[in-house]
C-alpha positions as a Markdown table, in Angstrom:
| # | Residue | x | y | z |
|---|---|---|---|---|
| 1 | Met | -44.0 | -2.8 | -9.2 |
| 2 | Pro | -40.8 | -3.3 | -11.3 |
| 3 | Leu | -38.2 | -0.6 | -11.0 |
| 4 | Asp | -36.6 | 1.1 | -13.9 |
| 5 | Phe | -33.5 | 2.0 | -11.8 |
| 6 | Phe | -32.0 | 0.6 | -8.6 |
| 7 | Val | -28.7 | 2.5 | -8.1 |
| 8 | Leu | -26.4 | 2.0 | -5.1 |
| 9 | Phe | -23.6 | 4.5 | -4.4 |
| 10 | Ser | -20.7 | 2.2 | -3.3 |
| 11 | Ser | -17.1 | 3.1 | -2.9 |
| 12 | Thr | -13.8 | 2.3 | -4.5 |
| 13 | Ala | -12.8 | 0.9 | -1.1 |
| 14 | Ser | -14.6 | -2.4 | -1.9 |
| 15 | Leu | -13.2 | -2.5 | -5.4 |
| 16 | Ile | -9.4 | -2.0 | -4.9 |
| 17 | Gly | -9.2 | -1.9 | -1.1 |
| 18 | Leu | -8.1 | 1.0 | 1.2 |
| 19 | Pro | -5.7 | 0.3 | 4.1 |
| 20 | Gly | -7.2 | 0.7 | 7.5 |
| 21 | Gln | -10.8 | 0.7 | 6.2 |
| 22 | Gly | -11.7 | -2.9 | 6.3 |
| 23 | Asn | -15.1 | -2.2 | 7.9 |
| 24 | Tyr | -15.9 | 0.5 | 5.4 |
| 25 | Ser | -14.8 | -1.8 | 2.5 |
| 26 | Ala | -17.0 | -4.6 | 3.8 |
| 27 | Ala | -20.1 | -2.4 | 4.1 |
| 28 | Asn | -19.6 | -1.3 | 0.5 |
| 29 | Ala | -19.0 | -4.8 | -0.7 |
| 30 | Phe | -22.4 | -5.7 | 0.6 |
| 31 | Leu | -23.9 | -3.0 | -1.7 |
| 32 | Asp | -22.0 | -4.6 | -4.6 |
| 33 | Ala | -23.2 | -8.0 | -3.7 |
| 34 | Leu | -26.8 | -6.8 | -3.5 |
| 35 | Ala | -26.5 | -5.4 | -7.0 |
| 36 | His | -25.2 | -8.7 | -8.4 |
| 37 | His | -27.9 | -10.6 | -6.5 |
| 38 | Arg | -30.7 | -8.4 | -8.0 |
| 39 | Lys | -29.2 | -8.6 | -11.4 |
| 40 | Ala | -29.1 | -12.4 | -11.3 |
| 41 | Arg | -32.8 | -12.3 | -10.5 |
| 42 | Gly | -33.5 | -10.2 | -13.6 |
| 43 | Gln | -34.1 | -7.1 | -11.5 |
| 44 | Ala | -32.7 | -3.6 | -12.1 |
| 45 | Ala | -29.5 | -3.0 | -10.2 |
| 46 | Leu | -26.3 | -1.0 | -10.5 |
| 47 | Ser | -23.6 | -0.5 | -7.9 |
| 48 | Ile | -21.2 | 2.3 | -8.6 |
| 49 | Asn | -17.8 | 2.2 | -6.9 |
| 50 | Trp | -17.1 | 5.9 | -6.7 |
| 51 | Gly | -13.8 | 7.4 | -6.1 |
| 52 | Ala | -13.3 | 10.6 | -4.0 |
| 53 | Trp | -15.6 | 13.5 | -4.9 |
| 54 | Ser | -14.4 | 17.1 | -4.6 |
| 55 | Glu | -16.6 | 19.7 | -2.8 |
| 56 | Val | -18.9 | 17.0 | -1.4 |
| 57 | Gly | -18.6 | 13.7 | 0.4 |
| 58 | Leu | -16.2 | 12.2 | 3.0 |
| 59 | Ala | -13.0 | 13.1 | 1.2 |
| 60 | Ala | -14.1 | 16.8 | 0.8 |
| 61 | Ala | -15.0 | 16.9 | 4.5 |
| 62 | Gln | -11.4 | 16.1 | 5.4 |
| 63 | Ala | -9.0 | 18.0 | 3.3 |
| 64 | Asn | -6.0 | 15.8 | 4.0 |
| 65 | Arg | -8.0 | 12.7 | 3.1 |
| 66 | Gly | -8.7 | 13.8 | -0.4 |
| 67 | Ala | -5.1 | 15.0 | -0.8 |
| 68 | Arg | -3.7 | 11.7 | 0.4 |
| 69 | Leu | -5.8 | 9.7 | -2.0 |
| 70 | Ala | -4.8 | 12.0 | -4.9 |
| 71 | Gln | -1.1 | 11.6 | -4.0 |
| 72 | Arg | -1.6 | 7.8 | -4.2 |
| 73 | Gly | -3.3 | 7.9 | -7.6 |
| 74 | Ile | -7.1 | 8.3 | -6.9 |
| 75 | Lys | -7.9 | 11.8 | -8.2 |
| 76 | Asn | -11.0 | 13.8 | -7.2 |
| 77 | Ile | -14.2 | 13.7 | -9.2 |
| 78 | Ala | -15.8 | 17.1 | -9.7 |
| 79 | Pro | -19.6 | 17.1 | -9.1 |
| 80 | Gln | -20.3 | 17.9 | -12.7 |
| 81 | Gln | -18.1 | 15.0 | -13.8 |
| 82 | Gly | -19.8 | 12.7 | -11.4 |
| 83 | Leu | -23.3 | 13.6 | -12.6 |
| 84 | Ala | -22.2 | 13.2 | -16.2 |
| 85 | Ala | -20.8 | 9.8 | -15.4 |
| 86 | Leu | -24.0 | 8.8 | -13.6 |
| 87 | Glu | -26.1 | 9.7 | -16.6 |
| 88 | Leu | -24.0 | 7.4 | -18.8 |
| 89 | Leu | -23.9 | 4.6 | -16.3 |
| 90 | Leu | -27.7 | 4.5 | -15.8 |
| 91 | Trp | -28.1 | 3.0 | -19.2 |
| 92 | Asn | -25.4 | 0.4 | -19.0 |
| 93 | Asp | -26.2 | -3.3 | -18.4 |
| 94 | Lys | -23.5 | -4.0 | -15.8 |
| 95 | Ala | -24.2 | -4.8 | -12.1 |
| 96 | Gln | -21.1 | -3.1 | -10.8 |
| 97 | Val | -18.9 | -0.3 | -12.3 |
| 98 | Gly | -16.0 | 1.6 | -10.9 |
| 99 | Ala | -15.9 | 5.3 | -11.6 |
| 100 | Met | -12.8 | 7.3 | -10.7 |
| 101 | Pro | -9.8 | 9.0 | -12.2 |
| 102 | Phe | -7.3 | 6.3 | -11.3 |
| 103 | Asp | -3.5 | 6.1 | -11.9 |
| 104 | Ala | -2.7 | 2.4 | -11.3 |
| 105 | Val | 1.1 | 3.0 | -11.6 |
| 106 | Gln | 1.0 | 5.7 | -9.0 |
| 107 | Trp | -1.1 | 3.4 | -6.7 |
| 108 | Gln | 1.4 | 0.6 | -7.3 |
| 109 | Gln | 4.2 | 2.8 | -5.8 |
| 110 | Phe | 2.4 | 2.9 | -2.5 |
| 111 | Tyr | 0.9 | -0.6 | -2.7 |
| 112 | Pro | 3.3 | -2.8 | -4.6 |
| 113 | Ser | 1.3 | -6.0 | -3.9 |
| 114 | Ile | -1.1 | -5.0 | -6.8 |
| 115 | Ser | 1.7 | -6.1 | -9.2 |
| 116 | Asn | 0.5 | -9.6 | -8.6 |
| 117 | Ser | -3.2 | -8.8 | -9.2 |
| 118 | Ser | -4.8 | -9.8 | -12.5 |
| 119 | Met | -7.3 | -7.0 | -12.0 |
| 120 | Phe | -4.6 | -4.3 | -12.5 |
| 121 | Ala | -2.5 | -6.2 | -15.1 |
| 122 | His | -3.8 | -4.4 | -18.1 |
| 123 | Leu | -3.6 | -1.0 | -16.4 |
| 124 | Leu | 0.1 | -1.5 | -15.5 |
| 125 | Ala | 1.3 | -3.3 | -18.6 |
| 126 | Asn | 1.9 | -0.3 | -20.9 |
| 127 | Arg | 3.2 | 2.1 | -18.3 |
| 128 | Gln | 5.6 | 0.4 | -16.0 |
| 129 | Asp | 8.7 | 1.3 | -18.0 |
| 130 | Ser | 8.2 | 5.0 | -17.3 |
| 131 | Thr | 7.7 | 4.9 | -13.5 |
| 132 | Glu | 9.6 | 4.4 | -10.3 |
| 133 | Ala | 7.9 | 1.1 | -9.9 |
| 134 | Thr | 10.4 | -0.5 | -12.4 |
| 135 | Asn | 13.3 | 0.9 | -10.4 |
| 136 | Ser | 12.2 | -0.6 | -7.0 |
| 137 | Ala | 14.7 | -3.5 | -7.3 |
| 138 | His | 17.5 | -1.1 | -8.1 |
| 139 | Val | 16.6 | 1.2 | -5.2 |
| 140 | Gln | 16.4 | -1.8 | -2.9 |
| 141 | Lys | 19.8 | -3.2 | -4.0 |
| 142 | Lys | 21.4 | 0.3 | -3.8 |
| 143 | Leu | 20.1 | 1.0 | -0.3 |
| 144 | Ile | 21.0 | -2.4 | 1.2 |
| 145 | Thr | 24.4 | -2.4 | -0.5 |
| 146 | Ser | 25.2 | 1.1 | 0.7 |
| 147 | Val | 24.3 | 0.2 | 4.3 |
| 148 | Leu | 26.3 | -3.0 | 4.3 |
| 149 | Gln | 29.4 | -1.5 | 2.7 |
| 150 | Leu | 29.8 | 1.0 | 5.5 |
| 151 | Gln | 32.2 | -0.3 | 8.2 |
| 152 | Arg | 31.4 | 2.1 | 11.0 |
| 153 | Ala | 28.1 | 1.6 | 12.9 |
| 154 | Asp | 27.4 | 5.3 | 13.3 |
| 155 | Glu | 27.6 | 5.7 | 9.5 |
| 156 | Arg | 25.2 | 2.9 | 8.9 |
| 157 | Glu | 22.8 | 4.4 | 11.5 |
| 158 | Gln | 23.0 | 7.8 | 9.9 |
| 159 | Leu | 22.3 | 6.4 | 6.4 |
| 160 | Val | 19.2 | 4.5 | 7.5 |
| 161 | Gln | 18.1 | 7.4 | 9.7 |
| 162 | Ser | 18.3 | 9.8 | 6.8 |
| 163 | Tyr | 16.3 | 7.4 | 4.6 |
| 164 | Leu | 13.5 | 7.1 | 7.2 |
| 165 | Arg | 13.4 | 10.9 | 7.9 |
| 166 | Glu | 13.1 | 11.6 | 4.2 |
| 167 | His | 10.1 | 9.3 | 3.7 |
| 168 | Ile | 8.4 | 10.1 | 7.0 |
| 169 | Ala | 8.7 | 13.9 | 6.2 |
| 170 | Arg | 7.2 | 13.2 | 2.7 |
| 171 | Ile | 4.3 | 11.2 | 4.2 |
| 172 | Leu | 3.6 | 13.9 | 6.8 |
| 173 | Arg | 4.2 | 16.7 | 4.3 |
| 174 | Ile | 6.5 | 18.6 | 6.7 |
| 175 | Pro | 10.1 | 19.7 | 6.5 |
| 176 | Ile | 12.7 | 17.1 | 7.5 |
| 177 | Ala | 14.1 | 19.5 | 10.1 |
| 178 | Lys | 10.9 | 19.4 | 12.1 |
| 179 | Leu | 11.2 | 15.7 | 12.8 |
| 180 | Asp | 12.2 | 14.8 | 16.3 |
| 181 | Leu | 14.2 | 11.5 | 16.3 |
| 182 | Gln | 13.2 | 10.7 | 19.9 |
| 183 | Arg | 9.4 | 11.3 | 19.7 |
| 184 | Pro | 7.1 | 8.4 | 19.0 |
| 185 | Leu | 5.9 | 8.4 | 15.4 |
| 186 | His | 2.2 | 8.7 | 16.3 |
| 187 | Thr | 2.9 | 11.9 | 18.2 |
| 188 | Leu | 4.5 | 13.3 | 15.0 |
| 189 | Gly | 1.2 | 12.8 | 13.2 |
| 190 | Ile | 1.6 | 9.3 | 11.8 |
| 191 | Asp | -1.9 | 7.7 | 11.7 |
| 192 | Ser | -2.8 | 4.1 | 10.7 |
| 193 | Leu | -3.1 | 4.9 | 7.0 |
| 194 | Met | 0.3 | 6.7 | 7.0 |
| 195 | Ala | 1.8 | 3.8 | 8.9 |
| 196 | Val | 0.7 | 1.4 | 6.2 |
| 197 | Glu | 2.2 | 3.7 | 3.6 |
| 198 | Leu | 5.5 | 3.8 | 5.4 |
| 199 | Lys | 5.5 | 0.1 | 6.0 |
| 200 | Asn | 4.9 | -0.6 | 2.2 |
| 201 | Gln | 7.7 | 1.8 | 1.2 |
| 202 | Ile | 10.2 | 0.2 | 3.6 |
| 203 | Glu | 9.2 | -3.3 | 2.4 |
| 204 | Val | 9.7 | -2.2 | -1.3 |
| 205 | Asp | 13.1 | -0.7 | -0.6 |
| 206 | Thr | 14.5 | -3.3 | 1.8 |
| 207 | Glu | 12.4 | -6.4 | 1.6 |
| 208 | Ile | 12.1 | -6.1 | 5.4 |
| 209 | Thr | 8.6 | -6.7 | 6.9 |
| 210 | Val | 7.7 | -4.0 | 9.4 |
| 211 | Pro | 4.6 | -4.7 | 11.5 |
| 212 | Val | 2.2 | -1.8 | 11.4 |
| 213 | Val | 1.7 | -2.1 | 15.2 |
| 214 | Leu | 5.4 | -1.3 | 15.6 |
| 215 | Leu | 4.9 | 2.0 | 13.9 |
| 216 | Leu | 1.9 | 2.9 | 16.1 |
| 217 | Gln | 2.8 | 1.7 | 19.5 |
| 218 | Gly | 5.3 | 4.4 | 20.4 |
| 219 | Thr | 8.3 | 3.6 | 18.3 |
| 220 | Ser | 10.5 | 6.6 | 17.4 |
| 221 | Ile | 12.6 | 7.2 | 14.3 |
| 222 | Arg | 15.7 | 6.3 | 16.2 |
| 223 | Glu | 14.2 | 3.0 | 17.5 |
| 224 | Leu | 12.9 | 2.2 | 14.0 |
| 225 | Thr | 16.4 | 2.9 | 12.7 |
| 226 | Asn | 17.8 | 0.3 | 15.1 |
| 227 | Phe | 15.1 | -2.2 | 14.1 |
| 228 | Leu | 16.0 | -1.9 | 10.4 |
| 229 | Leu | 19.7 | -2.1 | 11.1 |
| 230 | Ala | 19.3 | -5.3 | 13.0 |
| 231 | Glu | 17.1 | -6.8 | 10.2 |
| 232 | Leu | 19.6 | -5.7 | 7.5 |
| 233 | Ala | 22.4 | -7.3 | 9.5 |
| 234 | Ala | 20.4 | -10.5 | 9.8 |
| 235 | Lys | 19.8 | -10.6 | 6.1 |
| 236 | Ala | 23.5 | -10.1 | 5.4 |
| 237 | Ala | 24.7 | -12.7 | 7.9 |
| 238 | Pro | 26.2 | -15.8 | 6.2 |
| 239 | Val | 24.2 | -18.9 | 6.5 |
| 240 | Glu | 25.9 | -21.3 | 8.9 |
| 241 | Gln | 27.3 | -24.2 | 7.1 |
| 242 | Leu | 26.4 | -27.6 | 8.4 |
| 243 | Ala | 29.3 | -29.9 | 9.3 |
| 244 | Pro | 29.7 | -32.6 | 6.7 |
| 245 | Ala | 28.2 | -35.8 | 7.7 |
| 246 | Glu | 30.6 | -38.5 | 8.9 |
| 247 | Glu | 31.3 | -41.0 | 6.1 |
| 248 | Val | 30.3 | -44.5 | 7.3 |
| 249 | Ser | 30.9 | -47.6 | 5.3 |
| 250 | Met | 28.2 | -50.3 | 5.0 |
| 251 | Ser | 30.3 | -52.8 | 6.9 |
| 252 | Asp | 30.9 | -50.3 | 9.7 |
| 253 | Ala | 27.2 | -49.5 | 9.9 |
| 254 | Leu | 26.2 | -53.2 | 10.2 |
| 255 | Thr | 28.7 | -53.8 | 13.0 |
| 256 | Arg | 27.7 | -50.8 | 15.1 |
């Protein structure tokens, strides 16, 4: 018997991707693909890529999870809003629809790689001039220049250390004074998602690639400081000039 409705509750994870949730994204991508498959066969199908719901669902079950998504740009959907959206979406002819209050510019600050994605281009085009995203190059240049201009090693260490403490405290949402420079980051509360966030921030500000595993395998703030200082020094090191090739005349070459 033909169905009037075939609705799949998918997740935004398969639409825009969520760091550290590859398996969850893949599972929801299957739901999206099933909807497209049924639609291509002329059957009823709709896959809704929901954002985080308040009061119910996975994000509501873990308070810090919903708050973290909201901080990055995916706001919560109230149950009344979700039901109203569902009522509207049931009558659309699309196979897949994303439903979430989404701030693409805020998301870009945490995941700068979306700047190169055509999917986000129209969402970013009209708002970039009013956000920190447009200042990333300035921040990057200022930080690198400030570090390299300092002559004393202890001053460079203090500057990079202060930079890391500020961002780690912001990610953990704790006072800077509570951070222990010697303790491994994972014992301070940094999980895999936070590690990706910290990695992205460092890469935006310094153009230095930091492996996520480095942040999770027991590295402390002091050790991460030393890593960044070494990478910054390598970036600033002058490229060795190759010695000019010996000039050899054609006659000399033939007689050698």
